[in-house]
C-alpha positions in Angstrom: 218.8 156.0 39.4 215.8 156.3 37.2 213.7 153.2 37.5 211.8 152.2 34.4 209.7 149.1 33.8 209.5 148.1 30.1 207.6 145.2 28.6 209.2 142.8 26.1 207.4 144.6 23.3 208.9 147.9 24.5 212.4 146.5 24.3 211.7 145.1 20.8 210.4 148.5 19.6 213.4 150.3 21.1 215.8 147.9 19.5 214.1 148.4 16.1 214.2 152.2 16.4 217.9 152.2 17.4 218.8 149.7 14.6 216.9 151.7 12.1 218.9 154.8 13.2 222.1 153.0 12.6 221.0 151.6 9.2 219.8 155.1 8.1 223.1 156.6 9.2 225.1 154.0 7.4 223.1 154.5 4.2 223.5 158.3 4.2 227.2 157.9 4.9 227.6 155.5 2.0 225.8 157.9 -0.3 228.1 160.7 0.7 231.3 158.6 0.4 231.9 158.4 4.1 232.6 155.3 6.2 229.2 153.5 6.6 230.5 151.3 9.4 231.7 154.3 11.6 228.5 156.3 11.0 226.2 153.3 11.5 227.8 152.5 14.8 227.8 156.1 15.8 224.1 156.5 15.0 223.3 153.3 16.8 225.2 154.2 20.0 224.2 157.9 20.3 220.6 157.3 21.3 221.6 154.6 23.7 224.2 156.9 25.3 221.7 159.8 25.6 219.2 157.5 27.4 221.9 156.2 29.7 223.1 159.7 30.6 219.5 160.8 31.1 218.7 157.8 33.3 221.7 158.2 35.6 219.9 160.7 37.8 216.1 160.9 38.4 214.6 164.4 38.4 214.9 166.0 41.9 217.7 163.6 42.9 220.6 165.4 44.4 223.8 165.8 42.4 226.7 163.5 43.3 229.2 165.3 45.6 231.8 165.7 42.8 229.4 167.7 40.7 227.9 169.5 43.7 231.4 171.1 44.5 231.7 172.3 40.9 228.2 173.8 41.0 228.9 175.6 44.2 232.2 176.9 42.8 230.5 178.2 39.7 227.8 179.9 41.8 230.5 181.5 43.9 232.4 182.8 40.8 229.2 184.2 39.4 228.4 186.1 42.6 232.0 187.5 42.6 231.7 188.7 39.0 228.3 190.3 39.7 229.7 192.1 42.8 232.7 193.4 40.7 230.4 194.6 37.9 228.1 196.4 40.4 231.1 198.2 41.9 232.2 199.6 38.6 
């Protein structure tokens, strides 16, 4: 897990940025005749979700076993395809 240490001011600035993203999204949606509530919430949640996904694994940290199996399977399939193409 990525370990970050924010100050209170940092949290306030992040909150303002994310709130501003939601407000801007709602205003643009309202001007285009879309649902401002939906787009405001979406624009508010998207940056939070990206930071959460990015913070789940620190750089260099090994992949969880479930993803490691998928990675090994994809590498094996890529090798097999390369071998088949080299034979042709």
